[in-house]
N, C-alpha and C positions, 0 to 999 in steps of 0.2 A: 809914445811908442808907435811905430809905424805898423800898418796891418801886416799880418803873417810873420811877425817877428816874435821869436821866443822871448818871454818876459825876462829871462836871465841873460839875454844876449846884449851885452854892452861892452865897451872897450876895456873897462877896468876888470870886469868879470872874465873876459876872454884872456886877459893877461894872467890873471890868477889861475885860470884853468890850465894854461900852457905850462905851468910849473908842476902840475899834478900828474902822477903816473898811475894808470889804471890797468890792472891785469884782468882779462876776461877769460874765464875757465869753463869750458863746456865741450862735450864730445860731439855736439851737433854743430857742424861747421856753418850752416846757414844762420843759426842764432848768433854765433860768434861774429860772423861777418856783418850782420845787421846792426848789432850793438856797436861794434868797432866803427862802422861807417858813421853812425849817429854821433858817437863820442868824439871821433876825430873831427867831424864837422863843427862840433862845439868848441874845439880847441885843445882837448886833452891829449896827453901822450899815452898811446894805447899799446898794450902788449897782449899777446894771446897764448893760450895753452889749451890742448885738447884732451888732456887726461890729468889726473891728480899728481902723478909723478913729475910730469913736465911742469906743472904748476909749482910744486915745491922747489924745484930747481930754479925756476924764474923768480920766485919770491926771494930766495937767497941771493940771486944775482942782481936784480934790479931794485929790490926793496920798494914795492909799490905803496902808494898812499891808500889805495882802495882795491879790493878784489871783488869781482862779481863772480860768484861761484855756484856751479851746478852741484848737485849731490850725487846723482847716479852716473858714474863715469868709470871707464876701465882703469886698470892698474891700481890706482889708489882713489877711493871715493872722496867726495866733498866733505863728509864728516871728519875724516882723518886730516884732510888739508886744513880745515877750519881749526880743529883741535891743535894741530901742530903750530899753526900761525899764532893763535891766541895763547898758546902755552909757552912760547919762546920769548924771552926777555927782549930780544932784538926786534921782534915783529909784533908783539902783543898789542900795540896801539894802531896797527893796520886796521882800517875799516873793512868790514866784510858784509857784502850783500849776498845772501843766499837767494838764488833764482832757480827754482826747481819745479818739477811736476808733482812733487810730494806735497800735497795740500792738507794732509791729515793734521789734526790738532796736536798729536803727540810729536810729530816731526817738527812742528813749529816750536813747541816747548823745548825740544832737544837743541834745535838750532839757536834759539834766542837766549835761553836761560842756562842750559848746560854748557854749550860750546861758545856762548857769548858772541854770536854774530850780531851785527848792529841792526840789520833789516832782514826780514824774511818775505820774499815775494814768490807767489805761485805763478806757474805758466798755465795758460797763456798770460802775458803781461803787457802792460802799456809802456811804451818807450818814454813817453812824457813823464809818467810817474817815476820810472827808473831814473831819469835825468834829474828830477826834483830831489829824489832821495840822495843822489850823489852830491848835489850842491849843498844840501843840508849837512850830510855827514862830513864833508870836507870843510865845512864852515866858510864856504865861499861868499855867502851873503854877508856875513859879518866882516870879512876881509875887505870887501869892496863897498860896503854901505857908506862909509865916510866919503868915498870918492863920488858916488852917484847922488848924494844928497845935494840939494841946492845950497849955494853959499849963504851963510847966515842963519841956517835952520838948525834946530836942535834935534838930536836923535829921539826916536819914539820911546 
């Protein structure tokens, strides 16, 4: 690996990422833009929404593989969006990362166990950690592991 290279940045992984659609939902445009810039640079197909109502429309339209979702938003909050996505047969397998300023224990319980979000992250957050969570949730390590392994080696 060359210096200053993200550990998940290899051609096979970049190809796998290019087939994945991620919807970023937050009413704070700066946060949306920062995350979108990072994920587009990593090769993902990125879509954005700035409120829960717009998010639900985009989920129906693009069927994202993963949603990065704020909780406190206008029109429809993130709790309702998550509940709707996870409660619909067509979208229940969509991965959801809740990314919110709500760091209270009960909010985490609601997000992870009641609404079945896959990851709960509190703001402020680390972009590298967000990126790693995305790779893990979309199983991109497994999809590309056989390609990045040296010839003649066995899987761990």
